[in-house]
KOLRO-109146 format. One record per atom (N, C-alpha, C): residue number from 1; residue in one letter; atom name; y, x, z. Coordinates in steps of 0.1 Angstrom, whole numbers. Atoms other than C-alpha are relative to their C-alpha. Last residue first. Layout:
# KOLRO-109146
{midren NUM,'a','CA',{Y,X,Z}};
...
This chain:
# KOLRO-109146
{midren 175,'l','N',{4,-14,0}};
{midren 175,'l','CA',{-37,87,-106}};
{midren 175,'l','C',{-12,1,-10}};
{midren 174,'k','N',{14,-4,1}};
{midren 174,'k','CA',{-19,55,-110}};
{midren 174,'k','C',{-2,15,0}};
{midren 173,'e','N',{1,-14,2}};
{midren 173,'e','CA',{14,37,-102}};
{midren 173,'e','C',{-15,4,0}};
{midren 172,'v','N',{14,-5,-1}};
{midren 172,'v','CA',{20,0,-107}};
{midren 172,'v','C',{1,15,-2}};
{midren 171,'i','N',{1,-14,3}};
{midren 171,'i','CA',{54,-17,-101}};
{midren 171,'i','C',{-14,5,2}};
{midren 170,'i','N',{12,-8,-4}};
{midren 170,'i','CA',{56,-54,-103}};
{midren 170,'i','C',{1,14,-4}};
{midren 169,'k','N',{-6,-13,3}};
{midren 169,'k','CA',{88,-75,-105}};
{midren 169,'k','C',{-9,10,5}};
{midren 168,'d','N',{7,-6,11}};
{midren 168,'d','CA',{67,-107,-104}};
{midren 168,'d','C',{7,12,-6}};
{midren 167,'n','N',{-6,4,13}};
{midren 167,'n','CA',{77,-118,-69}};
{midren 167,'n','C',{-7,8,-11}};
{midren 166,'t','N',{4,-9,10}};
{midren 166,'t','CA',{59,-120,-36}};
{midren 166,'t','C',{6,-4,-13}};
{midren 165,'y','N',{-6,-13,-4}};
{midren 165,'y','CA',{71,-137,-5}};
{midren 165,'y','C',{-3,11,-10}};
{midren 164,'v','N',{-14,1,2}};
{midren 164,'v','CA',{65,-172,-20}};
{midren 164,'v','C',{7,13,4}};
{midren 163,'c','N',{-6,-4,-12}};
{midren 163,'c','CA',{28,-163,-25}};
{midren 163,'c','C',{16,-1,-2}};
{midren 162,'i','N',{4,8,-12}};
{midren 162,'i','CA',{10,-182,-52}};
{midren 162,'i','C',{8,2,12}};
{midren 161,'s','N',{-1,14,4}};
{midren 161,'s','CA',{23,-171,-87}};
{midren 161,'s','C',{-4,-9,12}};
{midren 160,'s','N',{-14,5,1}};
{midren 160,'s','CA',{31,-137,-72}};
{midren 160,'s','C',{2,-14,-5}};
{midren 159,'a','N',{-5,2,-13}};
{midren 159,'a','CA',{-5,-132,-61}};
{midren 159,'a','C',{15,-5,-1}};
{midren 158,'i','N',{6,12,-6}};
{midren 158,'i','CA',{-17,-138,-96}};
{midren 158,'i','C',{6,-3,13}};
{midren 157,'k','N',{-5,11,7}};
{midren 157,'k','CA',{7,-113,-111}};
{midren 157,'k','C',{-5,-13,6}};
{midren 156,'l','N',{-14,3,-5}};
{midren 156,'l','CA',{-2,-89,-84}};
{midren 156,'l','C',{6,-11,-7}};
{midren 155,'s','N',{2,6,-13}};
{midren 155,'s','CA',{-39,-92,-94}};
{midren 155,'s','C',{14,-3,7}};
{midren 154,'e','N',{4,15,1}};
{midren 154,'e','CA',{-30,-87,-130}};
{midren 154,'e','C',{-2,-6,13}};
{midren 153,'l','N',{-11,8,6}};
{midren 153,'l','CA',{-12,-54,-123}};
{midren 153,'l','C',{-3,-15,-1}};
{midren 152,'a','N',{-12,0,-9}};
{midren 152,'a','CA',{-37,-39,-100}};
{midren 152,'a','C',{11,-8,-5}};
{midren 151,'i','N',{4,9,-11}};
{midren 151,'i','CA',{-66,-50,-122}};
{midren 151,'i','C',{12,0,10}};
{midren 150,'e','N',{-1,14,5}};
{midren 150,'e','CA',{-49,-34,-153}};
{midren 150,'e','C',{-3,-10,11}};
{midren 149,'y','N',{-14,3,2}};
{midren 149,'y','CA',{-43,-1,-134}};
{midren 149,'y','C',{1,-14,-5}};
{midren 148,'a','N',{-7,2,-13}};
{midren 148,'a','CA',{-78,0,-121}};
{midren 148,'a','C',{14,-4,-1}};
{midren 147,'s','N',{-3,-12,-7}};
{midren 147,'s','CA',{-91,-5,-156}};
{midren 147,'s','C',{6,-3,14}};
{midren 146,'l','N',{-14,-5,0}};
{midren 146,'l','CA',{-104,-38,-169}};
{midren 146,'l','C',{0,13,9}};
{midren 145,'n','N',{0,-14,1}};
{midren 145,'n','CA',{-141,-43,-175}};
{midren 145,'n','C',{14,6,0}};
{midren 144,'s','N',{-7,-6,11}};
{midren 144,'s','CA',{-142,-78,-162}};
{midren 144,'s','C',{-3,15,-1}};
{midren 143,'f','N',{1,7,13}};
{midren 143,'f','CA',{-161,-102,-140}};
{midren 143,'f','C',{7,6,-12}};
{midren 142,'k','N',{14,6,2}};
{midren 142,'k','CA',{-168,-84,-107}};
{midren 142,'k','C',{-2,-5,-14}};
{midren 141,'i','N',{10,-11,1}};
{midren 141,'i','CA',{-137,-62,-108}};
{midren 141,'i','C',{-14,-5,-3}};
{midren 140,'l','N',{-2,-8,13}};
{midren 140,'l','CA',{-115,-91,-118}};
{midren 140,'l','C',{-9,12,-1}};
{midren 139,'a','N',{5,7,12}};
{midren 139,'a','CA',{-129,-113,-91}};
{midren 139,'a','C',{1,8,-12}};
{midren 138,'k','N',{15,0,-2}};
{midren 138,'k','CA',{-124,-87,-63}};
{midren 138,'k','C',{-6,-8,-12}};
{midren 137,'a','N',{6,-13,4}};
{midren 137,'a','CA',{-89,-80,-76}};
{midren 137,'a','C',{-15,0,1}};
{midren 136,'a','N',{-1,-2,15}};
{midren 136,'a','CA',{-79,-117,-75}};
{midren 136,'a','C',{-7,13,-5}};
{midren 135,'a','N',{9,9,6}};
{midren 135,'a','CA',{-92,-121,-39}};
{midren 135,'a','C',{0,1,-16}};
{midren 134,'l','N',{14,-5,-3}};
{midren 134,'l','CA',{-74,-90,-28}};
{midren 134,'l','C',{-10,-9,-7}};
{midren 133,'a','N',{2,-11,9}};
{midren 133,'a','CA',{-41,-101,-45}};
{midren 133,'a','C',{-14,6,2}};
{midren 132,'y','N',{1,5,13}};
{midren 132,'y','CA',{-43,-134,-27}};
{midren 132,'y','C',{-3,11,-10}};
{midren 131,'p','N',{12,8,2}};
{midren 131,'p','CA',{-51,-119,6}};
{midren 131,'p','C',{-2,-5,-14}};
{midren 130,'g','N',{11,-8,1}};
{midren 130,'g','CA',{-23,-93,2}};
{midren 130,'g','C',{-13,-8,-1}};
{midren 129,'g','N',{8,4,12}};
{midren 129,'g','CA',{4,-118,-5}};
{midren 129,'g','C',{-13,8,-2}};
{midren 128,'s','N',{3,15,0}};
{midren 128,'s','CA',{18,-116,30}};
{midren 128,'s','C',{-8,-4,-12}};
{midren 127,'g','N',{-12,8,1}};
{midren 127,'g','CA',{14,-78,32}};
{midren 127,'g','C',{-4,-15,-1}};
{midren 126,'i','N',{-8,2,-12}};
{midren 126,'i','CA',{-16,-55,27}};
{midren 126,'i','C',{12,-9,-4}};
{midren 125,'a','N',{-12,8,2}};
{midren 125,'a','CA',{-44,-51,2}};
{midren 125,'a','C',{7,-2,13}};
{midren 124,'a','N',{-7,2,-13}};
{midren 124,'a','CA',{-72,-26,-1}};
{midren 124,'a','C',{13,-8,-4}};
{midren 123,'i','N',{-12,9,2}};
{midren 123,'i','CA',{-99,-23,-28}};
{midren 123,'i','C',{6,-2,14}};
{midren 122,'n','N',{-10,-7,8}};
{midren 122,'n','CA',{-125,5,-30}};
{midren 122,'n','C',{12,-9,-4}};
{midren 121,'d','N',{2,2,14}};
{midren 121,'d','CA',{-153,-17,-18}};
{midren 121,'d','C',{11,5,-9}};
{midren 120,'d','N',{14,-2,5}};
{midren 120,'d','CA',{-159,-6,17}};
{midren 120,'d','C',{-1,-1,-15}};
{midren 119,'p','N',{7,12,5}};
{midren 119,'p','CA',{-122,-3,27}};
{midren 119,'p','C',{-14,4,-6}};
{midren 118,'e','N',{4,-4,14}};
{midren 118,'e','CA',{-113,27,48}};
{midren 118,'e','C',{-8,-11,-6}};
{midren 117,'i','N',{10,8,6}};
{midren 117,'i','CA',{-93,14,78}};
{midren 117,'i','C',{-3,6,-14}};
{midren 116,'i','N',{2,-6,13}};
{midren 116,'i','CA',{-73,37,101}};
{midren 116,'i','C',{-12,-7,-6}};
{midren 115,'d','N',{11,3,8}};
{midren 115,'d','CA',{-60,18,131}};
{midren 115,'d','C',{0,8,-13}};
{midren 114,'g','N',{9,-11,1}};
{midren 114,'g','CA',{-37,36,154}};
{midren 114,'g','C',{-12,-3,-8}};
{midren 113,'t','N',{9,2,-12}};
{midren 113,'t','CA',{-18,4,164}};
{midren 113,'t','C',{-10,12,0}};
{midren 112,'g','N',{-6,-6,-12}};
{midren 112,'g','CA',{9,15,140}};
{midren 112,'g','C',{-8,-2,12}};
{midren 111,'s','N',{-9,9,-7}};
{midren 111,'s','CA',{-13,8,110}};
{midren 111,'s','C',{6,7,12}};
{midren 110,'v','N',{-4,-6,-13}};
{midren 110,'v','CA',{-29,29,83}};
{midren 110,'v','C',{10,-9,7}};
{midren 109,'i','N',{-11,8,-5}};
{midren 109,'i','CA',{-49,14,54}};
{midren 109,'i','C',{3,6,14}};
{midren 108,'f','N',{-1,5,-14}};
{midren 108,'f','CA',{-70,41,38}};
{midren 108,'f','C',{12,-10,1}};
{midren 107,'m','N',{-10,11,-1}};
{midren 107,'m','CA',{-83,52,4}};
{midren 107,'m','C',{0,-5,14}};
{midren 106,'n','N',{-1,8,-12}};
{midren 106,'n','CA',{-102,84,-4}};
{midren 106,'n','C',{11,-11,-1}};
{midren 105,'v','N',{13,0,-8}};
{midren 105,'v','CA',{-115,104,-34}};
{midren 105,'v','C',{1,-11,11}};
{midren 104,'k','N',{12,4,9}};
{midren 104,'k','CA',{-89,100,-62}};
{midren 104,'k','C',{-13,-1,7}};
{midren 103,'d','N',{1,-10,11}};
{midren 103,'d','CA',{-61,98,-37}};
{midren 103,'d','C',{-12,-3,-8}};
{midren 102,'a','N',{12,-3,8}};
{midren 102,'a','CA',{-50,69,-16}};
{midren 102,'a','C',{2,12,-9}};
{midren 101,'v','N',{-1,-13,6}};
{midren 101,'v','CA',{-26,56,11}};
{midren 101,'v','C',{-13,3,-8}};
{midren 100,'i','N',{12,-4,7}};
{midren 100,'i','CA',{-19,21,21}};
{midren 100,'i','C',{2,13,-6}};
{midren 99,'l','N',{1,-8,12}};
{midren 99,'l','CA',{7,18,48}};
{midren 99,'l','C',{-14,-1,-6}};
{midren 98,'i','N',{14,-3,2}};
{midren 98,'i','CA',{17,-7,75}};
{midren 98,'i','C',{0,7,-14}};
{midren 97,'a','N',{4,-2,14}};
{midren 97,'a','CA',{52,-13,89}};
{midren 97,'a','C',{-15,3,0}};
{midren 96,'e','N',{7,12,6}};
{midren 96,'e','CA',{70,-24,120}};
{midren 96,'e','C',{-3,2,-14}};
{midren 95,'l','N',{-3,2,15}};
{midren 95,'l','CA',{80,8,138}};
{midren 95,'l','C',{-9,-12,-4}};
{midren 94,'r','N',{-7,12,2}};
{midren 94,'r','CA',{78,5,176}};
{midren 94,'r','C',{3,-4,-15}};
{midren 93,'r','N',{9,11,-4}};
{midren 93,'r','CA',{50,31,180}};
{midren 93,'r','C',{7,-14,-2}};
{midren 92,'l','N',{8,4,12}};
{midren 92,'l','CA',{72,55,161}};
{midren 92,'l','C',{-8,-12,3}};
{midren 91,'i','N',{-8,6,10}};
{midren 91,'i','CA',{97,56,190}};
{midren 91,'i','C',{-8,-5,-12}};
{midren 90,'k','N',{-7,11,-5}};
{midren 90,'k','CA',{74,61,219}};
{midren 90,'k','C',{8,-7,-10}};
{midren 89,'d','N',{-15,-2,0}};
{midren 89,'d','CA',{51,84,200}};
{midren 89,'d','C',{7,-12,4}};
{midren 88,'t','N',{-4,-6,-13}};
{midren 88,'t','CA',{14,78,209}};
{midren 88,'t','C',{15,3,2}};
{midren 87,'r','N',{4,8,-12}};
{midren 87,'r','CA',{3,54,182}};
{midren 87,'r','C',{5,5,13}};
{midren 86,'w','N',{-6,14,1}};
{midren 86,'w','CA',{23,68,153}};
{midren 86,'w','C',{-4,-8,13}};
{midren 85,'e','N',{-14,-2,-4}};
{midren 85,'e','CA',{13,104,163}};
{midren 85,'e','C',{7,-14,1}};
{midren 84,'k','N',{-1,-4,-14}};
{midren 84,'k','CA',{-24,95,162}};
{midren 84,'k','C',{14,1,5}};
{midren 83,'a','N',{4,11,-9}};
{midren 83,'a','CA',{-21,75,131}};
{midren 83,'a','C',{1,4,14}};
{midren 82,'l','N',{-10,10,1}};
{midren 82,'l','CA',{-2,103,113}};
{midren 82,'l','C',{-3,-11,10}};
{midren 81,'s','N',{-11,-6,-8}};
{midren 81,'s','CA',{-27,130,124}};
{midren 81,'s','C',{11,-10,1}};
{midren 80,'i','N',{4,0,-14}};
{midren 80,'i','CA',{-56,108,112}};
{midren 80,'i','C',{11,5,9}};
{midren 79,'v','N',{0,14,-5}};
{midren 79,'v','CA',{-39,101,79}};
{midren 79,'v','C',{-3,0,15}};
{midren 78,'a','N',{-14,5,-1}};
{midren 78,'a','CA',{-30,138,73}};
{midren 78,'a','C',{0,-14,6}};
{midren 77,'k','N',{-6,-6,-12}};
{midren 77,'k','CA',{-66,149,81}};
{midren 77,'k','C',{15,-5,2}};
{midren 76,'t','N',{6,4,-12}};
{midren 76,'t','CA',{-80,124,56}};
{midren 76,'t','C',{6,6,13}};
{midren 75,'l','N',{-4,13,-4}};
{midren 75,'l','CA',{-55,131,29}};
{midren 75,'l','C',{-6,-5,13}};
{midren 74,'n','N',{12,6,-5}};
{midren 74,'n','CA',{-59,168,28}};
{midren 74,'n','C',{3,-14,5}};
{midren 73,'g','N',{4,11,9}};
{midren 73,'g','CA',{-28,177,8}};
{midren 73,'g','C',{-13,-6,4}};
{midren 72,'h','N',{2,-5,14}};
{midren 72,'h','CA',{-22,211,24}};
{midren 72,'h','C',{-6,-11,-9}};
{midren 71,'f','N',{15,-1,2}};
{midren 71,'f','CA',{-27,198,60}};
{midren 71,'f','C',{-3,3,-15}};
{midren 70,'e','N',{7,-8,-11}};
{midren 70,'e','CA',{9,205,71}};
{midren 70,'e','C',{-15,2,-3}};
{midren 69,'d','N',{-4,-14,2}};
{midren 69,'d','CA',{23,194,37}};
{midren 69,'d','C',{-7,8,11}};
{midren 68,'l','N',{7,-5,12}};
{midren 68,'l','CA',{4,161,39}};
{midren 68,'l','C',{3,15,-2}};
{midren 67,'k','N',{14,-2,-4}};
{midren 67,'k','CA',{16,156,75}};
{midren 67,'k','C',{-8,5,-12}};
{midren 66,'k','N',{1,-12,-8}};
{midren 66,'k','CA',{52,162,64}};
{midren 66,'k','C',{-15,3,4}};
{midren 65,'e','N',{-2,-11,9}};
{midren 65,'e','CA',{48,136,36}};
{midren 65,'e','C',{-1,14,8}};
{midren 64,'f','N',{12,-2,7}};
{midren 64,'f','CA',{34,112,62}};
{midren 64,'f','C',{1,12,-10}};
{midren 63,'k','N',{10,-6,-10}};
{midren 63,'k','CA',{63,116,85}};
{midren 63,'k','C',{-13,3,-8}};
{midren 62,'e','N',{-5,-13,-3}};
{midren 62,'e','CA',{88,109,56}};
{midren 62,'e','C',{-10,8,9}};
{midren 61,'f','N',{2,-8,12}};
{midren 61,'f','CA',{68,79,43}};
{midren 61,'f','C',{3,15,3}};
{midren 60,'l','N',{14,-3,1}};
{midren 60,'l','CA',{67,66,79}};
{midren 60,'l','C',{-4,9,-12}};
{midren 59,'t','N',{2,-10,-10}};
{midren 59,'t','CA',{105,68,82}};
{midren 59,'t','C',{-15,4,0}};
{midren 58,'i','N',{-6,-13,4}};
{midren 58,'i','CA',{108,51,49}};
{midren 58,'i','C',{-2,11,10}};
{midren 57,'a','N',{9,-6,10}};
{midren 57,'a','CA',{84,24,61}};
{midren 57,'a','C',{5,13,-5}};
{midren 56,'d','N',{11,-6,-7}};
{midren 56,'d','CA',{105,18,92}};
{midren 56,'d','C',{-10,6,-10}};
{midren 55,'a','N',{-4,-12,-7}};
{midren 55,'a','CA',{136,14,71}};
{midren 55,'a','C',{-11,6,8}};
{midren 54,'s','N',{-3,-11,10}};
{midren 54,'s','CA',{119,-10,48}};
{midren 54,'s','C',{4,12,7}};
{midren 53,'a','N',{-14,-3,1}};
{midren 53,'a','CA',{104,-33,75}};
{midren 53,'a','C',{3,13,-8}};
{midren 52,'g','N',{-7,0,-13}};
{midren 52,'g','CA',{69,-43,67}};
{midren 52,'g','C',{15,3,-2}};
{midren 51,'a','N',{-4,13,-3}};
{midren 51,'a','CA',{45,-35,38}};
{midren 51,'a','C',{7,0,14}};
{midren 50,'f','N',{-2,5,-14}};
{midren 50,'f','CA',{41,-1,24}};
{midren 50,'f','C',{3,-15,0}};
{midren 49,'g','N',{-8,12,1}};
{midren 49,'g','CA',{26,18,-6}};
{midren 49,'g','C',{2,-6,14}};
{midren 48,'t','N',{-1,8,-13}};
{midren 48,'t','CA',{11,52,-10}};
{midren 48,'t','C',{10,-12,-3}};
{midren 47,'l','N',{-8,12,1}};
{midren 47,'l','CA',{-3,73,-38}};
{midren 47,'l','C',{1,-7,13}};
{midren 46,'i','N',{3,10,-10}};
{midren 46,'i','CA',{-15,109,-35}};
{midren 46,'i','C',{10,-12,-3}};
{midren 45,'k','N',{15,1,-2}};
{midren 45,'k','CA',{-18,136,-62}};
{midren 45,'k','C',{-4,-11,10}};
{midren 44,'d','N',{5,11,8}};
{midren 44,'d','CA',{18,134,-76}};
{midren 44,'d','C',{-15,-1,1}};
{midren 43,'n','N',{2,-5,14}};
{midren 43,'n','CA',{27,169,-62}};
{midren 43,'n','C',{-7,-11,-9}};
{midren 42,'y','N',{7,-13,1}};
{midren 42,'y','CA',{22,157,-27}};
{midren 42,'y','C',{-4,4,-14}};
{midren 41,'l','N',{-3,-11,-9}};
{midren 41,'l','CA',{34,121,-29}};
{midren 41,'l','C',{-8,12,-3}};
{midren 40,'k','N',{9,-11,2}};
{midren 40,'k','CA',{36,93,-55}};
{midren 40,'k','C',{5,11,9}};
{midren 39,'r','N',{-4,-14,2}};
{midren 39,'r','CA',{54,63,-41}};
{midren 39,'r','C',{-12,9,-3}};
{midren 38,'i','N',{11,-9,3}};
{midren 38,'i','CA',{51,25,-41}};
{midren 38,'i','C',{6,14,-3}};
{midren 37,'k','N',{7,-2,-13}};
{midren 37,'k','CA',{75,1,-24}};
{midren 37,'k','C',{-12,9,-2}};
{midren 36,'k','N',{12,-8,2}};
{midren 36,'k','CA',{101,1,-52}};
{midren 36,'k','C',{-7,4,13}};
{midren 35,'t','N',{2,-11,-9}};
{midren 35,'t','CA',{126,-27,-46}};
{midren 35,'t','C',{-13,7,-4}};
{midren 34,'n','N',{6,-11,7}};
{midren 34,'n','CA',{135,-50,-75}};
{midren 34,'n','C',{-1,13,8}};
{midren 33,'n','N',{11,3,9}};
{midren 33,'n','CA',{142,-85,-63}};
{midren 33,'n','C',{-8,12,-5}};
{midren 32,'k','N',{1,-9,11}};
{midren 32,'k','CA',{164,-82,-32}};
{midren 32,'k','C',{-12,-2,-9}};
{midren 31,'m','N',{-11,-9,-1}};
{midren 31,'m','CA',{175,-104,-4}};
{midren 31,'m','C',{1,9,-12}};
{midren 30,'i','N',{3,-12,9}};
{midren 30,'i','CA',{152,-134,-10}};
{midren 30,'i','C',{13,9,0}};
{midren 29,'t','N',{-10,-3,10}};
{midren 29,'t','CA',{158,-158,19}};
{midren 29,'t','C',{-4,13,-7}};
{midren 28,'n','N',{4,7,13}};
{midren 28,'n','CA',{130,-175,39}};
{midren 28,'n','C',{11,2,-11}};
{midren 27,'g','N',{3,15,-3}};
{midren 27,'g','CA',{132,-151,68}};
{midren 27,'g','C',{-4,-6,-13}};
{midren 26,'i','N',{-3,1,-15}};
{midren 26,'i','CA',{145,-118,54}};
{midren 26,'i','C',{-1,-15,3}};
{midren 25,'s','N',{-4,12,-6}};
{midren 25,'s','CA',{128,-112,21}};
{midren 25,'s','C',{4,2,14}};
{midren 24,'i','N',{-3,-2,-15}};
{midren 24,'i','CA',{125,-81,0}};
{midren 24,'i','C',{5,-13,5}};
{midren 23,'q','N',{-9,9,-8}};
{midren 23,'q','CA',{109,-86,-34}};
{midren 23,'q','C',{1,4,14}};
{midren 22,'g','N',{-14,-6,-3}};
{midren 22,'g','CA',{98,-58,-57}};
{midren 22,'g','C',{8,-8,9}};
{midren 21,'d','N',{-11,8,5}};
{midren 21,'d','CA',{60,-64,-59}};
{midren 21,'d','C',{14,6,4}};
{midren 20,'g','N',{-8,6,-10}};
{midren 20,'g','CA',{35,-36,-54}};
{midren 20,'g','C',{11,-9,-7}};
{midren 19,'s','N',{-11,9,6}};
{midren 19,'s','CA',{7,-20,-73}};
{midren 19,'s','C',{7,-7,12}};
{midren 18,'i','N',{-6,9,-10}};
{midren 18,'i','CA',{-15,9,-64}};
{midren 18,'i','C',{11,-7,-6}};
{midren 17,'a','N',{-12,6,3}};
{midren 17,'a','CA',{-39,25,-89}};
{midren 17,'a','C',{5,-8,12}};
{midren 16,'v','N',{-6,6,-12}};
{midren 16,'v','CA',{-67,50,-86}};
{midren 16,'v','C',{13,-6,-4}};
{midren 15,'e','N',{-15,2,0}};
{midren 15,'e','CA',{-88,60,-116}};
{midren 15,'e','C',{4,-7,13}};
{midren 14,'g','N',{-7,-12,-1}};
{midren 14,'g','CA',{-123,76,-116}};
{midren 14,'g','C',{16,-1,0}};
{midren 13,'k','N',{3,-8,12}};
{midren 13,'k','CA',{-140,44,-128}};
{midren 13,'k','C',{8,13,0}};
{midren 12,'r','N',{10,5,10}};
{midren 12,'r','CA',{-123,22,-102}};
{midren 12,'r','C',{-2,10,-11}};
{midren 11,'k','N',{7,-12,5}};
{midren 11,'k','CA',{-102,27,-71}};
{midren 11,'k','C',{-11,-4,-9}};
{midren 10,'i','N',{13,1,7}};
{midren 10,'i','CA',{-78,-2,-65}};
{midren 10,'i','C',{-5,14,-4}};
{midren 9,'a','N',{5,-12,5}};
{midren 9,'a','CA',{-48,-5,-41}};
{midren 9,'a','C',{-14,-2,-6}};
{midren 8,'l','N',{15,0,3}};
{midren 8,'l','CA',{-28,-36,-36}};
{midren 8,'l','C',{-4,13,-5}};
{midren 7,'i','N',{5,-13,5}};
{midren 7,'i','CA',{6,-41,-20}};
{midren 7,'i','C',{-15,0,-2}};
{midren 6,'t','N',{14,-1,3}};
{midren 6,'t','CA',{23,-75,-15}};
{midren 6,'t','C',{-3,14,-6}};
{midren 5,'t','N',{4,-10,10}};
{midren 5,'t','CA',{56,-80,2}};
{midren 5,'t','C',{-15,-2,-3}};
{midren 4,'g','N',{-10,-6,9}};
{midren 4,'g','CA',{78,-101,23}};
{midren 4,'g','C',{-5,10,-10}};
{midren 3,'k','N',{-5,9,11}};
{midren 3,'k','CA',{59,-112,53}};
{midren 3,'k','C',{9,8,-8}};
{midren 2,'f','N',{-14,-2,5}};
{midren 2,'f','CA',{40,-87,75}};
{midren 2,'f','C',{3,-9,-11}};
{midren 1,'m','N',{-1,-3,14}};
{midren 1,'m','CA',{8,-99,92}};
{midren 1,'m','C',{15,1,-4}};
C-alpha cells in the first residue's frame, strides 16, 4: 500500500466524482500540503487520481492520456492497453504508483502489476487513507441521499481526521 495520500472515486445517480487530499509525505514528514492529485482528461470526460510516487504518477498520467487519444476516449480499451504496457515495459514496471480512472460509465483501479479492478459497488479508494474513505463512503451511500460529489468530499474529510498521511486540503472533481 502506498503511504501519503487518499483518493476516492464515487459513481452515483449519473454523477462521478473523485476526491483527493493535498498532502505529500516522505517518511513521517509532511513535505507539501496542497498538491493536486486529481485530473480531468480527454476533453474533461474522464477523471483520474493517483497514489504513490508523484513523478511516477505524472509519467503514468502522460501515458494514459496518450492511450485515451489512441483509443478515442474509450476508457476500457485505454486502461487495458496501459496495464499491459505498464506490466511488460522494463522501465514502466518499476514505477511506484496506482491510478483510479473513471468516466460516467466505467471505473477502474489500475496497478503496475497489470491488475485492472472494476469495483462492484461504484466506489474505489486507494492510498494509505483509502480504507477509511471507502468505509465512510459506503456508510454515506447507504444512509444518505448525498450526491457523489458530497460523498467524495465528506468521506475524505473523515479519512483526514483518522489517517496521518491524509490532510484536509481536499480537491473534488466531478463529471
